[in-house]
N, C-alpha and C positions, 0 to 999 in steps of 0.2 A: 607015908601019910602022917605018921606020928611025928616025924621031924617037922613037917610043915605046920602041924597044929601047935607044936611047941613054939615055933618062931612067931606065929600069930599071937600066941598068948603073951610072949615077952613084949611084943610091940604094944599090945593093948595095955599091959601093966605100966609101961613107960609113959604112954600118953595120958594115962589116968593120973600119974604122979605129977607131970609138968603142968604149970598154970596155963590157963587158956589166954592166948594173946589176942588183942583186937585186930581186926582186919585193917590193911592200909587205907582202904577207902573210908572206913569209919574214923580213923585218926585224922584224915584230911578234913572230913566234914566237921569234926570237933574243933580243929585249929583255925579253920577259915572264919573270917568276919562275915557278918550277914551281907548278902549282895544288895546293892541299891535296886530300887524298882526300875524296871526298864521304861525309857521314855515312850510315851504314846506315839505310835506311828501316825503320820498324817493320813487323813482319810482321802480316799480317791476323789471325793467331791471337790477338794481344794485345789487340785491340779488344773492347769490351763488346758482348755480343749485343744484337740489336734489342729483344726483349721486355723485357730488363732496363732498357734506356733508356726504354721506354714506361712501365714501372712507376715508375722514379724521377721521370719527368716528371709522373705523376699523383699522386705522394705528397702534395703540398700539398692537393689536392682531397680525398683520402681523410682526411687529418687534420681538415679542416674539417667533413666529414660526421660523423666520430667525435665531434668537440666538440659539434656540434648534438645528436647522439643522447644524449650524456651530460648536456647541459643539460636536454633534455626529460625525461629520466629523473629528474633532480634536482628539477625543478619538480613532477612528479607525486607525488614522495615527500613525505609530511607531515614537517614539521620539528618535532621535539619539543624542549621547553625544559627542561633540568635545573633543578629548583627549588632544589636545594641549592647552586647557584652563581649568586648574584644578577647577576653581571657576565658570565655565560657568553656572551651575545650582544653584548658591548660591542665596537663597531667604532671608536668615537671616544671620546676623553676628554670627560667632562662639561664644560659651559661653566664657566670659572672665575668665582668671585665670586658664585655662586648662593646660598651660605650654607646649602645644604640638607645635612642630616645623613643623609638616606636617598636617595641617588642610585642609581637603577637603571641597568643597562647599556642603551645605545641599541641597539634591535634592528635587524636588516637591513631597510632600506626601499628598495624599487625606485623610482628617481626618476620624476618625472612625464614626462620625455622618453621613457621606454620605451613608454608607451601612447599618448602624444599624437602620435607619428609616424604619419601616415596618417589623422589626423582631418580632416574636411572643412574647407577653408579658408573664410575670409570672416568669421570672428568676431574682433572686435577685443577684445583682452584688456586691461581697465583695470588700473591699478596696484593691488596688494593693500592691504588695511587690516590694522592690527595692534592688539593689546591689550598690556597690560603683562605679563601672565602667564596661564597656564592653570591653573585651580583645579578644573575638573570636566571629565569627558568624558561624552558622550551616545552610547549604543550604538544603532545602527539596523540594519535589514535592507533590502536593495534591492528586495524584493518581486519578484524575478525567478526564473528557473528554477534549480533545483538540479542539473539534469543537464547539467553542463558539464565540459570538461577544463580543468585548471589552466593548460595552455599557451594556452588561449583567453581567459584573463582580460583581457589588454590590449584585445582586441576588445570584450569586454563593457563595460569602462570607457569605451571610445570611444563606444559607443551611449548609455550614461548621460549622458555629457558632451554629446553631440549633442542629446539630448532636453531636457536642462535649459537649455542655452544657445540652443536653437532654438525649440521650442514654448513653453516657459515663459519664455524671454527673460531668463534669469539671466545675471549677468556671468561666471560660471564654474561648474564643478561644485561642488555644495554641501558635500560631505563633505571633511574634511581628510585622511582616510585611508580606504582600502578594504582588506579582508582576504578572501582566497578560502578555499575549503574545505581547501586544502593548507597553510594557515598563512602564505602569502606576503603581505607587507604592501606596499601601493602608496601612494605619495604622491598625494593628490588635488588639492586646491585649491592654486593657485599662491601663492608667497610664501616658501617654504622650510619644510622639515619641522622644522627646529630652532627655528623662531620661533613666537610666539603669533599665528597668522594668524586673523583674524576669519572665521568660516565662514558658511554659509547652510544650516544643517541642522536647527535647532530654533527655531521661532517664539518670539520673546521672550527666548531664552537663547543667542544666538549669540556674545555677548561673554564673554571669559575662559573659553571652553569649547572643546573639540575634538570634532568629530564623527567617529566610527568606524563605518563601514558594513560589515556582514557580507554578502557577495555571496550572495544566495539568499533563500528564503522559509522562515521558521522558526515556523510556526503550531503549534498544539498537536499533539503526537504526532510531529512531524518531528524526526529525530535531528540533533543539532548536532555536527559533527566536533570531536574533542578538539584537533586541531592549530589549528583556528580560534579556539577559546576561549583556548588558550595564547598565541596571537599577540596577541589583544586584550588579555589580561592583561599581557603584556610591554610593549605599546605604552602602556597606561594607567599602568603603573608608571614608565616612563621620563618621560612627559610630566608626570605629577603630582609625580614626585620632584623635578623642577626647581624647584617651588614648595614643596617639603617638605609635600605634602598626603598624608595617609594615605588610601588608596583605600577604606577601610572606614568613614570618618567622613562626616559631613554638612557641607556648606558653604553659605555665604550667597550667594545670587544675586539679582539685581534684574531683574524682568520689564521688557523694553523696549517691549512693546506688548500690547494687549488680546486678541490672537489666541491667546495661550497659555491655560493653565488659570487664570492669575491676571491681575488688572488691571494696566495699565501703571503702573510705578513701585512695585509691591508687592515688598517684600523677603521672600523665601521661603528656606527651608532644604531643600535637596535632597541626595540621596546624591552623593558625589564621583564614583562610577561609576553613572550613571543610565541608565534606558531612555528612549527618546524619549517614551513615554507618561507619564513622570513630569512632563513639563512641557507636553505638548500632548495634545489630545483625539484619540488615535489608538491603534491596536492594535500599532503598531511598537514594539519589534522582534520581535513575535510571542511567543506564550505559551511556546514551547519555549526560546527564547533568554532571555526574561525570567527563567525559572526557573533559568538558569545564572549569573545575575548575582552571587549571593552567592559562588559558587565563584570567579568571575573576580576579585571584590574580594579574596578571601583569597589567591589566587595572586599578584595584583599586590603585595599587602603583603609577601608572602614574598620576592618578587623585589627589593623595596626593602630587605630585611634587617630587617624589623620582626618583633617577636615574634608568633607565630601566636596567634590567639584560641583560648583553651581553651573548648570548649563546656561549658555548665553541665550537669552530669549530672542526668538526670531521676530523680525519686524512683521507685525500683523497688518494685513491689508484691510482697510476699511472699505466695505462694499459701497460703491457709488450709489448715492440716493438720487433718484430722479425727481427733479423739481418740476412741479406742474406749472407751466407757463399759462397764465390766463390771458387769452387773446380778447381784447376789447374790439368789438366790431366798429369799423370806421364808417362813418356816414358821409357819403359824397354830397358835397354842396354843389348844386348846379351852377355852372360857370355863367357869369353875366357878360353878355357881349357889350363892349364899349364902342360906341360909334366914333370913328376916327374922322375928324373934319379935315379934309384936304384943302389947303389954301392954294388957289391958282397962282401960277407964276406970271408976273406982269411982263417981263422981257426975257428973252432967251439969249444968253451970252454964250457965244460959241467958244468952244475950247481953244486955247491958244495953240498955235501950230508948234510942233516940236522944233527945237533948235537944230539947225543944220549941223550934221556931224562933219567935221573937216575930213575930207578924203585924203588918202595918202598920195603923195606926188607920184606921178607916173614916171616910170623910168624911160628914158629916151630909147 
């Protein structure tokens, strides 16, 4: 115990002799510069409320839904073409160097990719074939249902494409263009809407022509929508105008095979805007649409800026007017009897006897 007490005494004496050093924390406090005042925190009242943040977050989705609704409404509404402005639907300048004096505006054409998306895979698309120009168009109908929504047109075209490339084993859809009842024009066969793509729509007359199919069935008595015929006329005016073809005239075509109405190699003259039945034994495009072809030709010519055909006035029959004949009553004058004075004959002269006729000599 004595040893321990001595050690404690030595340690106490040593600590008493050494100067007292400041603590490290105190040194740091002395060496540091004064801290800046902390910035006031924003009060909770200035923050946006939660429902408003949710509304702002869902704003892009609401805008997308609104755009889809406006698009569907625009598809269902028929597109009318003002005939007094031939370039009213012009979206692109006509190809330079065509040399045509009657270029019509290019109508709005939905590209092929819009309806081809979702088509069954497995079909190998061969490269397209081309002609030098388009000098005639053939109008068809698809012989399908008329009870469809225009928003469903891409699905209808996909079914036509699947049937023609599947069961019929065609290389592609046969029509160059398709038009629905709202007047929307779709690109059909591959190769480019602006080029003269060889189609597969009219036996014997696929070269230098374009096939336009009206989606539906238009037999006798079926109404044909005005928007559809206007769109067909605008498309025909544009395609034929590139070759300076009047839609009202007739053009010379050569039949490529004997399956048409004409033998192979026969040169025939057909309307520039023809029905399918003009070149093939069929009822397509139906009696109702065939009856509208003269109107389509005239509308296409007006879109090209050509002078409208003045119809020859028919001779009007003037209705016969009955002229009233005034009959004047005739008064009969009583006949006056005239007394005939007979003069008595003083002598009676008998008539002279007839001269004797010489009798023929009697034969002995």
